[in-house]
C-alpha positions in Angstrom: 38.1 -32.3 -14.3 37.5 -31.5 -10.8 40.8 -31.1 -8.8 41.3 -33.6 -6.0 42.3 -31.6 -3.0 44.2 -33.6 -0.2 44.7 -31.9 3.3 48.1 -33.5 4.5 47.7 -33.8 8.2 51.0 -35.6 8.4 52.1 -35.9 12.0 50.9 -32.2 12.7 48.4 -33.9 15.3 51.4 -34.3 17.6 50.3 -37.7 18.5 47.0 -36.2 19.7 43.8 -38.0 18.2 41.9 -35.0 19.4 43.9 -32.8 17.2 43.8 -35.0 14.4 40.0 -34.9 14.7 40.0 -31.0 14.5 41.9 -31.2 11.4 39.8 -33.7 10.0 36.8 -31.3 10.9 38.5 -28.3 9.2 39.4 -30.2 6.0 35.9 -31.7 5.6 34.2 -28.0 6.3 36.8 -26.6 3.8 35.5 -28.9 0.8 38.7 -31.0 0.6 38.3 -34.4 -0.7 40.7 -36.3 1.5 43.0 -35.8 4.6 46.2 -37.8 4.5 48.5 -39.1 7.5 52.1 -40.5 7.6 52.5 -44.1 8.8 55.8 -45.4 10.1 57.5 -48.2 11.9 60.1 -46.1 13.9 62.4 -48.9 14.5 62.9 -49.3 10.6 62.7 -45.5 9.7 65.0 -44.1 12.4 68.6 -44.5 11.4 70.5 -46.3 14.1 72.7 -43.5 14.6 70.0 -41.1 15.6 68.0 -43.6 17.6 69.6 -42.4 21.0 69.9 -38.7 20.4 68.2 -36.9 22.9 65.6 -34.2 21.7 63.7 -31.7 23.7 60.1 -32.1 23.3 56.8 -30.7 24.6 56.5 -34.0 26.6 60.0 -33.5 28.1 63.5 -34.8 27.0 63.5 -38.1 25.2 65.4 -40.1 22.6 64.6 -39.4 19.1 63.1 -43.1 18.8 61.0 -42.6 21.7 59.7 -39.1 20.4 58.9 -40.8 17.1 56.9 -43.5 18.8 55.3 -40.8 20.9 53.8 -39.3 17.9 53.1 -42.3 15.9 49.3 -43.6 15.6 48.6 -47.4 15.8 45.7 -49.5 15.2 43.3 -48.0 17.9 43.9 -44.4 16.4 43.3 -45.1 13.0 40.3 -47.4 13.6 39.1 -44.1 15.3 40.1 -42.0 12.3 38.5 -44.3 9.7 35.1 -44.0 11.5 35.2 -40.5 12.1 36.2 -39.8 8.4 33.4 -41.7 7.2 31.2 -39.9 9.7 32.5 -36.7 8.2 32.2 -37.8 4.6 35.8 -37.4 3.7 38.3 -39.9 2.5 41.5 -40.6 4.3 44.8 -42.4 3.5 48.5 -42.1 4.7 52.1 -42.2 3.3 53.9 -45.5 4.4 57.3 -45.0 5.0 58.2 -48.7 5.1 56.8 -52.2 4.1 55.3 -52.7 7.6 53.5 -49.5 7.2 52.2 -50.3 4.0 50.8 -53.7 5.0 49.2 -52.0 7.8 47.4 -49.6 5.6 45.9 -52.1 3.5 43.6 -53.1 6.4 41.6 -50.1 5.7 39.5 -49.3 2.6 41.8 -46.4 1.6 41.2 -44.8 -1.9 44.8 -44.4 -2.6 48.3 -45.0 -1.5 50.8 -41.8 -1.4 54.4 -42.4 -1.3 56.4 -39.5 0.0 59.4 -38.1 -2.1 61.8 -39.3 0.4 60.5 -43.1 -0.6 60.1 -42.7 -4.3 63.4 -44.2 -5.2 62.6 -47.3 -2.9 61.9 -50.0 -5.5 60.4 -52.6 -3.3 58.1 -50.0 -1.6 57.0 -48.6 -4.8 56.5 -51.8 -6.6 54.5 -53.3 -3.8 52.1 -50.4 -3.6 51.7 -50.5 -7.4 50.7 -54.3 -6.9 47.8 -53.4 -4.2 45.7 -52.3 -7.2 45.2 -49.2 -5.5 45.8 -45.8 -7.1 49.5 -45.0 -6.3 50.3 -41.0 -6.0 54.0 -40.2 -5.2 55.8 -37.1 -5.1 58.9 -36.0 -6.7 60.6 -33.5 -4.4 64.6 -33.6 -4.1 64.7 -36.0 -7.1 66.4 -35.8 -10.5 64.6 -36.2 -13.7 66.4 -39.6 -14.1 65.1 -40.9 -10.7 61.5 -39.9 -11.6 62.0 -41.8 -15.0 62.8 -45.0 -13.2 60.0 -44.5 -10.8 57.6 -43.9 -13.4 58.9 -47.1 -15.2 58.4 -49.3 -12.2 54.7 -48.0 -12.3 54.4 -48.8 -15.8 55.9 -52.3 -15.6 53.5 -53.0 -12.6 50.6 -51.7 -14.7 49.5 -49.3 -11.8 47.0 -46.6 -11.8 49.5 -43.8 -10.9 49.9 -40.0 -10.4 53.0 -38.1 -9.7 53.2 -34.8 -7.9 55.6 -32.0 -8.6 57.1 -30.8 -5.3 59.9 -29.0 -3.8 61.1 -30.4 -0.5 62.2 -27.6 1.4 60.1 -26.4 4.3 58.9 -23.9 3.7 60.0 -23.4 -0.2 60.9 -20.2 -1.6 59.1 -18.8 -4.7 62.1 -19.1 -6.9 62.5 -22.9 -6.2 58.6 -23.5 -6.9 59.0 -24.2 -10.7 55.6 -24.8 -11.3 56.1 -25.1 -15.3 57.4 -28.6 -14.3 53.8 -29.6 -14.1 53.6 -29.0 -17.9 56.9 -30.7 -18.4 55.8 -34.0 -16.5 52.5 -34.1 -18.3 54.4 -33.9 -21.5 57.1 -36.3 -20.6 55.1 -39.1 -18.9 51.5 -38.5 -20.4 50.1 -39.5 -17.0 48.0 -37.7 -14.2 50.1 -34.9 -12.8 49.6 -32.9 -9.6 51.2 -30.5 -7.1 52.3 -30.8 -3.4 53.1 -27.4 -2.1 55.1 -26.4 1.0 55.2 -22.7 0.4 53.8 -20.0 2.3 51.4 -18.7 -0.5 48.1 -20.0 -1.4 48.1 -18.4 -5.0 50.8 -20.5 -6.2 48.8 -23.6 -5.5 45.9 -22.4 -7.1 48.0 -21.4 -10.0 49.3 -25.1 -10.2 45.9 -25.9 -11.4 45.9 -23.6 -14.2 49.1 -25.4 -15.3 47.3 -28.7 -15.5 47.6 -30.0 -12.0 44.6 -32.4 -11.1 45.6 -33.1 -7.5 46.6 -30.3 -4.9 48.2 -31.6 -1.8 48.9 -29.0 1.2 50.1 -29.6 4.7 47.5 -28.2 7.3 47.8 -27.0 11.0 45.7 -25.6 13.8 48.3 -23.1 14.3 51.6 -22.5 12.5 53.2 -21.7 15.7 52.7 -25.2 17.1 55.7 -27.2 18.0 56.9 -29.6 15.2 58.9 -29.4 12.1 56.1 -29.2 9.6 53.5 -26.7 11.1 55.4 -23.4 9.8 54.9 -24.5 6.1 51.3 -25.6 6.8 48.1 -23.8 5.9 45.9 -22.6 8.7 42.1 -23.2 8.8 41.1 -19.9 7.3 43.8 -20.4 4.5 42.6 -23.8 3.7 39.1 -22.7 3.3 40.5 -19.8 0.9 42.7 -22.1 -1.0 39.8 -24.7 -1.8 37.6 -21.7 -2.8 40.2 -20.4 -4.8 40.6 -23.7 -6.8 37.0 -24.3 -7.1 36.5 -20.7 -8.5 39.2 -21.3 -11.1 37.6 -24.5 -12.3 34.5 -22.6 -13.0 36.4 -19.6 -14.8 38.3 -21.8 -16.8 35.5 -23.1 -18.9 35.8 -25.4 -21.8 38.0 -23.1 -24.2 35.1 -23.1 -26.7 34.3 -19.5 -27.8 30.6 -18.6 -27.5 28.1 -16.0 -26.5 27.0 -16.3 -22.9 23.4 -15.7 -21.9 24.8 -12.4 -20.2 26.1 -11.0 -23.2 22.9 -11.4 -25.3 20.9 -8.3 -24.0 24.3 -6.1 -24.2 24.8 -7.4 -27.6 21.3 -6.4 -28.6 21.8 -2.9 -27.0 25.2 -2.1 -28.5 24.7 -3.7 -32.0 21.2 -3.8 -32.7 21.0 -7.7 -33.1 
C-alpha cells in the first residue's frame, strides 16, 4: 500500500499567499500527495483571557487576537489555493478548529478532513466531521488511551471512514518521547488505518513509522526553520522534504511482499556458484 504523505503547511505561510504557494510548489516537487493548512475563527478559538494580550510580531506589536487574524486565510486566499493546487496536481485540505471553519471547508472539494490533536476530544466537531461523508483523519497527541477510545467510538457510531495518527504534541519532539511502537498498538487495538504525525528533528524516524505500519505520514514543512513563528523550528525544510519522501518511497519498494522467492538477479549467481 502506498503511503499517503501530507505536507503540513499549517500557518507556516505567516499570512502570506506567496509563501503558501512556494510551500505548495515544494510539496508538489517532492512528490507529496497533499498539503494541509489550518482554519480557525479566531473569535471562537482564542480564549477571552488571551485576546487582548500584546504580542511582538514581524508586523509590529499587536493583540494576540489581531495577530491570529493577521495570519488567517479567508475565502479569497483559499479560492486561490484551491486553483493553485489543482494546477500543481496536488490535493489540499485543512484542519478545522471550530464548527465555523468546518462548514467553511465544505465549500471545497477536499479529499479528507483532518482534526488536530487539540480538538480530538471535541465531540460536536468530531461527529460533524464524520457526518460529512468525507474521510476523517485525526491526530492523537497529548491524549490518553481512554480519550482515543472515545474518539474512535464516535467515528464508529457515525460509520465514518477514518484514520488516526500517532503523534507527540511537543514541538520539537524528543526521540525518547516518540514511542513509534504505538502505531502497532493502535492497529491492533482499533483495527483501522493508522498513520504518523511527526514533530521531531529527524527524518529517519518518520520513515521508520512506515516500516511499523503507518500508511499516512504527516510532517510540518517550512521554507526556513529560522523563520518567525511557533511551528517553523520543528518543520522540515525543502531539501529535507525531498529526502523524506524519497526515503519512504524507497522503503516501500524494499519491503516487498514478504514471499520468499528467487529474484531475476540471483539466477545467474546461483548458476555460477551452485551449477544449477
